[in-house]
DSSP file (Angstrom, degrees, kcal/mol; ACC not computed):
  #  RESIDUE AA STRUCTURE BP1 BP2  ACC     N-H-->O    O-->H-N    N-H-->O    O-->H-N    TCO  KAPPA ALPHA  PHI   PSI    X-CA   Y-CA   Z-CA
    1    1 A M              0   0    0      0, 0.0     2,-0.3     0, 0.0    66,-0.0   0.000 360.0 360.0 360.0 152.9   -7.8   -8.8  -37.5
    2    2 A L        -     0   0    0      1,-0.0     8,-0.1    38,-0.0    64,-0.0  -0.612 360.0-151.6 -83.2 132.4   -6.3   -7.2  -34.5
    3    3 A Q        -     0   0    0     -2,-0.3    39,-0.1    37,-0.1     2,-0.1  -0.927  22.0-136.7-104.9 111.7   -6.2   -9.2  -31.2
    4    4 A P        -     0   0    0      0, 0.0     2,-0.2     0, 0.0    37,-0.1  -0.380  13.5-139.6 -71.5 150.2   -6.3   -6.8  -28.3
    5    5 A L    >   -     0   0    0     37,-0.2     3,-2.0    38,-0.1    37,-0.2  -0.653  60.6 -11.5-104.0 159.9   -4.0   -7.3  -25.3
    6    6 A S  T 3  S-     0   0    0      1,-0.2    38,-2.3    -2,-0.2    39,-0.5  -0.204 129.4 -20.6  51.8-124.5   -4.8   -6.9  -21.5
    7    7 A N  T 3  S+     0   0    0     37,-0.2    69,-2.2    36,-0.2    -1,-0.2   0.049 102.4 128.2-108.6  26.9   -8.2   -5.1  -20.9
    8    8 A N  E <   -A   75   0A   0     -3,-2.0    34,-1.8    67,-0.2     2,-0.3  -0.534  42.9-152.8 -84.3 151.0   -8.3   -3.5  -24.4
    9    9 A L  E     -AB  74  41A   0     65,-3.3    65,-1.6    32,-0.2     2,-0.5  -0.938  11.6-146.4-126.0 144.0  -11.3   -3.7  -26.8
   10   10 A L  E     -AB  73  40A   0     30,-2.8    29,-2.9    -2,-0.3    30,-1.7  -0.953  32.0-170.0-105.6 120.4  -11.6   -3.5  -30.6
   11   11 A L  E     -AB  72  38A   0     61,-3.2    61,-2.6    -2,-0.5    27,-0.2  -0.860  20.1-145.4-122.0 152.2  -14.9   -1.8  -31.4
   12   12 A E  E     - B   0  37A   0     25,-3.3    25,-2.7    -2,-0.3    59,-0.1  -0.954  27.5-119.8-110.0 121.8  -17.0   -1.2  -34.5
   13   13 A P  E     - B   0  36A   0      0, 0.0     2,-0.5     0, 0.0    23,-0.2  -0.303  22.1-135.3 -58.4 140.0  -18.9    2.1  -34.9
   14   14 A V        -     0   0    0     21,-1.3    12,-2.5    10,-0.0     2,-0.3  -0.858  21.3-149.3 -94.1 133.1  -22.7    1.6  -35.3
   15   15 A V  E     -F   25   0B   0     -2,-0.5     2,-0.3    10,-0.2     8,-0.1  -0.816  10.5-164.9-108.8 148.1  -24.1    3.7  -38.1
   16   16 A K  E     -F   24   0B   0      8,-1.8     8,-3.3    -2,-0.3     2,-0.5  -0.914  15.2-135.1-122.5 149.2  -27.6    5.2  -38.2
   17   17 A E  E     -F   23   0B   0     -2,-0.3     6,-0.2     6,-0.3     5,-0.0  -0.943  20.4-143.9-110.7 127.6  -29.4    6.7  -41.2
   18   18 A N    >   -     0   0    0      4,-2.4     3,-2.0    -2,-0.5    -1,-0.0  -0.063  37.4 -84.1 -79.8-177.4  -31.2   10.0  -40.6
   19   19 A A  T 3  S+     0   0    0      1,-0.3    -1,-0.1     2,-0.1    -2,-0.0   0.743 128.7  51.6 -64.0 -25.8  -34.5   11.0  -42.3
   20   20 A S  T 3  S-     0   0    0      2,-0.1    -1,-0.3     0, 0.0    -2,-0.0   0.244 121.1-104.3 -97.5  13.5  -32.9   12.3  -45.4
   21   21 A G  S <  S+     0   0    0     -3,-2.0     2,-0.4     1,-0.3    -2,-0.1   0.484  71.6 142.9  84.6   2.2  -30.9    9.0  -45.9
   22   22 A I        -     0   0    0      1,-0.1    -4,-2.4    -5,-0.0     2,-0.6  -0.651  48.8-131.9 -81.9 128.9  -27.5   10.3  -44.8
   23   23 A I  E     -F   17   0B   0     -2,-0.4    -6,-0.3    -6,-0.2    -1,-0.1  -0.693  25.3-173.6 -85.4 120.2  -25.5    7.7  -42.8
   24   24 A I  E     -F   16   0B   0     -8,-3.3    -8,-1.8    -2,-0.6     4,-0.0  -0.941  19.8-133.2-117.3 114.8  -24.1    9.2  -39.6
   25   25 A P  E >   -F   15   0B   0      0, 0.0     3,-1.6     0, 0.0   -10,-0.2  -0.336  18.0-126.6 -64.6 147.4  -21.7    7.1  -37.5
   26   26 A E  T 3  S+     0   0    0    -12,-2.5     3,-0.4     1,-0.3   -11,-0.1   0.702 109.0  58.8 -67.2 -14.9  -22.6    7.1  -33.8
   27   27 A T  T 3   +     0   0    0      1,-0.2    -1,-0.3   -13,-0.2     3,-0.1   0.209  69.0 111.2 -97.7  20.8  -19.0    8.2  -33.0
   28   28 A A  S <  S+     0   0    0     -3,-1.6     2,-0.6     1,-0.2    -1,-0.2   0.798  77.6  47.8 -63.4 -28.3  -19.3   11.3  -35.1
   29   29 A N    >   -     0   0    0     -3,-0.4     3,-1.3    -4,-0.1    -1,-0.2  -0.915  68.1-167.2-112.6  99.1  -19.1   13.5  -32.0
   30   30 A K  T 3  S+     0   0    0     -2,-0.6    29,-0.4     1,-0.3    31,-0.1   0.646  84.5  64.7 -66.0 -15.0  -16.2   12.5  -29.6
   31   31 A E  T 3  S+     0   0    0     27,-0.2    -1,-0.3    28,-0.1    28,-0.1   0.744  98.8  62.3 -77.5 -21.5  -17.6   14.6  -26.8
   32   32 A R  S <  S-     0   0    0     -3,-1.3    26,-0.4     1,-0.1    -3,-0.1  -0.710  95.4 -94.4-104.9 151.6  -20.8   12.5  -26.5
   33   33 A P        -     0   0    0      0, 0.0     2,-0.3     0, 0.0    24,-0.2  -0.306  44.2-155.3 -56.0 149.6  -21.3    8.9  -25.6
   34   34 A A  E     - C   0  56A   0     22,-2.2    22,-2.9    -4,-0.1     2,-0.5  -0.918  15.7-124.7-128.0 154.0  -21.5    6.5  -28.6
   35   35 A I  E     + C   0  55A   0     -2,-0.3   -21,-1.3    20,-0.2     2,-0.3  -0.878  40.2 165.5 -98.5 131.9  -23.1    3.1  -29.4
   36   36 A V  E     -BC  13  54A   0     18,-2.4    18,-2.9    -2,-0.5     2,-0.4  -0.914  34.4-121.6-136.8 163.4  -20.5    0.5  -30.7
   37   37 A K  E     -BC  12  53A   0    -25,-2.7   -25,-3.3    -2,-0.3     2,-0.5  -0.912  28.4-124.0-108.4 136.2  -20.3   -3.2  -31.3
   38   38 A V  E     +B   11   0A   0     14,-2.8    13,-3.0    -2,-0.4   -27,-0.2  -0.697  33.2 171.9 -80.5 120.7  -17.6   -5.1  -29.6
   39   39 A V  E     +     0   0A   0    -29,-2.9     2,-0.3    -2,-0.5   -28,-0.2   0.805  63.6   2.4-100.2 -38.8  -15.5   -7.0  -32.2
   40   40 A A  E     -B   10   0A   0    -30,-1.7   -30,-2.8     9,-0.1    -1,-0.4  -0.995  63.5-157.5-150.3 152.8  -12.6   -8.4  -30.2
   41   41 A I  E     -B    9   0A   0     -2,-0.3   -32,-0.2   -32,-0.2   -35,-0.1  -0.952  18.5-117.9-134.1 152.2  -11.6   -8.3  -26.6
   42   42 A G    >   -     0   0    0    -34,-1.8     3,-1.9    -2,-0.3   -37,-0.2  -0.448  38.4-102.2 -83.4 162.3   -8.3   -8.7  -24.6
   43   43 A P  T 3  S+     0   0    0      0, 0.0   -36,-0.2     0, 0.0    -1,-0.1   0.576 118.1  52.9 -61.2 -13.2   -7.8  -11.6  -22.1
   44   44 A K  T 3  S+     0   0    0    -38,-2.3     2,-0.3   -36,-0.1   -37,-0.2   0.338  75.5 118.5-103.7   5.5   -8.4   -9.4  -19.1
   45   45 A V    <   +     0   0    0     -3,-1.9   -37,-0.1   -39,-0.5    -4,-0.0  -0.580  34.9 173.5 -72.0 132.2  -11.8   -8.0  -20.2
   46   46 A M        +     0   0    0     -2,-0.3    -1,-0.1   -39,-0.1   -39,-0.0   0.688  62.1  41.4-112.9 -27.0  -14.4   -9.0  -17.6
   47   47 A N  S    S+     0   0    0      2,-0.0     2,-0.3     0, 0.0    -2,-0.0   0.567 104.4  47.7-116.1  -9.5  -17.7   -7.4  -18.3
   48   48 A V        -     0   0    0      4,-0.0     2,-0.3     6,-0.0    28,-0.0  -0.892  59.6-157.5-126.3 163.2  -18.4   -7.4  -22.0
   49   49 A K    >   -     0   0    0     -2,-0.3     3,-1.9   -11,-0.0   -11,-0.2  -0.869  39.0 -73.8-131.5 165.7  -18.2  -10.1  -24.8
   50   50 A I  T 3  S+     0   0    0     -2,-0.3   -11,-0.2     1,-0.2     3,-0.1  -0.382 118.0  28.2 -61.2 136.1  -17.8  -10.1  -28.5
   51   51 A G  T 3  S+     0   0    0    -13,-3.0    -1,-0.2     1,-0.3     2,-0.1   0.187  87.3 132.3  98.1 -13.1  -21.0   -9.1  -30.2
   52   52 A D    <   -     0   0    0     -3,-1.9   -14,-2.8   -14,-0.1     2,-0.5  -0.443  52.9-136.4 -67.9 138.9  -22.3   -6.9  -27.4
   53   53 A K  E     -C   37   0A   0     30,-0.5    30,-2.8   -16,-0.2     2,-0.3  -0.879  33.8-178.6 -89.8 128.7  -23.5   -3.4  -28.2
   54   54 A V  E     -CD  36  82A   0    -18,-2.9   -18,-2.4    -2,-0.5     2,-0.6  -0.914  30.7-127.0-132.7 153.6  -22.2   -1.0  -25.7
   55   55 A L  E     -CD  35  81A   0     26,-2.9    25,-3.6    -2,-0.3    26,-1.2  -0.882  37.6-174.4 -97.0 125.5  -22.4    2.6  -24.8
   56   56 A I  E     -CD  34  79A   0    -22,-2.9   -22,-2.2    -2,-0.6     2,-0.7  -0.825  35.6-105.8-120.6 160.4  -18.9    4.2  -24.5
   57   57 A K    >   -     0   0    0     21,-2.3     3,-2.0    -2,-0.3     4,-0.2  -0.738  33.8-149.3 -77.7 112.8  -17.4    7.5  -23.6
   58   58 A G  G >  S+     0   0    0     -2,-0.7     3,-1.4   -26,-0.4   -27,-0.2   0.858  90.9  57.7 -56.8 -38.5  -16.3    8.8  -27.0
   59   59 A Y  G 3  S+     0   0    0    -29,-0.4    -1,-0.3     1,-0.3   -28,-0.1   0.556  98.0  65.0 -74.8  -3.7  -13.3   10.7  -25.8
   60   60 A M  G <  S+     0   0    0     -3,-2.0    15,-0.5    18,-0.1     2,-0.3   0.353  94.0  64.9 -99.5   6.4  -11.8    7.6  -24.3
   61   61 A V  E <   -E   74   0A   0     -3,-1.4    13,-0.2    -4,-0.2    11,-0.0  -0.901  68.2-138.8-129.7 161.3  -11.3    5.6  -27.5
   62   62 A D  E     -E   73   0A   0     11,-2.7    11,-2.1    -2,-0.3     2,-0.2  -0.939  18.7-124.1-120.3 131.7   -9.0    6.1  -30.6
   63   63 A P  E     +E   72   0A   0      0, 0.0     2,-0.3     0, 0.0     9,-0.2  -0.521  33.3 171.6 -76.4 143.3  -10.0    5.5  -34.3
   64   64 A I  E     -E   71   0A   0      7,-2.7     7,-2.7    -2,-0.2     2,-0.5  -0.937  26.1-132.9-138.7 164.8   -7.9    3.1  -36.3
   65   65 A A  E     -E   70   0A   0     -2,-0.3     2,-0.4     5,-0.2     5,-0.2  -0.981  19.3-178.0-119.5 131.0   -8.3    1.6  -39.9
   66   66 A I  E >  S-E   69   0A   0      3,-2.7     3,-1.3    -2,-0.5    -2,-0.0  -0.987  77.6 -14.2-128.6 122.0   -7.7   -2.1  -40.4
   67   67 A E  T 3  S-     0   0    0     -2,-0.4    -1,-0.1     1,-0.3     3,-0.1   0.921 128.4 -55.5  50.8  49.9   -8.0   -3.3  -44.0
   68   68 A N  T 3  S+     0   0    0      1,-0.2     2,-0.4    -3,-0.0    -1,-0.3   0.726 115.1 116.8  55.3  29.0   -9.7    0.0  -45.1
   69   69 A K  E <   - E   0  66A   0     -3,-1.3    -3,-2.7     0, 0.0     2,-0.3  -0.986  65.9-120.7-122.3 135.7  -12.4   -0.5  -42.4
   70   70 A E  E     + E   0  65A   0     -2,-0.4     2,-0.2    -5,-0.2    -5,-0.2  -0.586  38.4 163.9 -77.8 131.3  -12.8    2.0  -39.5
   71   71 A Y  E     - E   0  64A   0     -7,-2.7    -7,-2.7    -2,-0.3     2,-0.3  -0.848  28.0-131.7-137.2 170.2  -12.6    0.7  -36.0
   72   72 A L  E     -AE  11  63A   0    -61,-2.6   -61,-3.2    -2,-0.2     2,-0.4  -0.940  14.7-160.3-122.1 150.4  -12.1    2.1  -32.4
   73   73 A V  E     +AE  10  62A   0    -11,-2.1   -11,-2.7    -2,-0.3     2,-0.3  -0.991  27.6 129.9-124.8 140.5   -9.7    0.9  -29.7
   74   74 A G  E     -AE   9  61A   0    -65,-1.6   -65,-3.3    -2,-0.4     2,-0.2  -0.980  51.7 -83.7-170.0 179.0   -9.9    1.5  -26.1
   75   75 A Q  E >   -A    8   0A   0    -15,-0.5     3,-2.3    -2,-0.3     4,-0.3  -0.577  44.0-107.1 -96.1 164.0   -9.9    0.0  -22.6
   76   76 A E  G >  S+     0   0    0    -69,-2.2     3,-2.0     1,-0.3    -1,-0.1   0.797 113.9  73.6 -58.1 -27.6  -12.9   -1.6  -20.9
   77   77 A E  G 3  S+     0   0    0      1,-0.3    -1,-0.3   -70,-0.2   -20,-0.1   0.692  85.2  68.4 -65.5 -10.6  -13.2    1.5  -18.6
   78   78 A A  G <  S+     0   0    0     -3,-2.3   -21,-2.3   -18,-0.1     2,-0.4   0.690  79.1  96.8 -69.8 -21.5  -14.5    3.4  -21.6
   79   79 A V  E <   -D   56   0A   0     -3,-2.0   -23,-0.3    -4,-0.3     3,-0.1  -0.571  48.1-179.3 -81.7 122.7  -17.6    1.3  -21.5
   80   80 A I  E     -     0   0A   0    -25,-3.6     2,-0.3    -2,-0.4   -24,-0.2   0.849  65.0 -31.7 -84.7 -42.4  -20.7    2.9  -19.7
   81   81 A G  E     -D   55   0A   0    -26,-1.2   -26,-2.9     2,-0.0     2,-0.4  -0.989  57.4 -99.1-171.4 167.6  -23.1    0.1  -20.2
   82   82 A I  E     -D   54   0A   0     -2,-0.3     2,-0.7   -28,-0.2   -28,-0.2  -0.849  35.1-130.4 -99.7 134.1  -24.2   -2.8  -22.2
   83   83 A I        -     0   0    0    -30,-2.8   -30,-0.5    -2,-0.4     2,-0.1  -0.749  22.0-138.8 -86.7 115.4  -27.3   -2.3  -24.4
   84   84 A N              0   0    0     -2,-0.7    -1,-0.0     1,-0.1   -32,-0.0  -0.404 360.0 360.0 -74.3 150.8  -29.8   -5.0  -23.9
   85   85 A K              0   0    0     -2,-0.1    -1,-0.1   -32,-0.0    -2,-0.0   0.454 360.0 360.0 -87.6 360.0  -31.6   -6.4  -27.0
């Protein structure tokens, strides 16, 4: 797994299933905010922790693949807020 440096985050897209059973990742539209799960954080990250579900600015993160699984990487500044359970 990737260990982010500085104030970077490794994020996992949250997927939703629509009424017809089609799975749509929350990050399908980079122009809109997206809900993601924090998978790993850099040592300078102050406001989020691993396991948090957060709302991010979609255009401020980049997609990557690790071991054939899709993730996003970005800085803590991409986070708009933490979604309370």
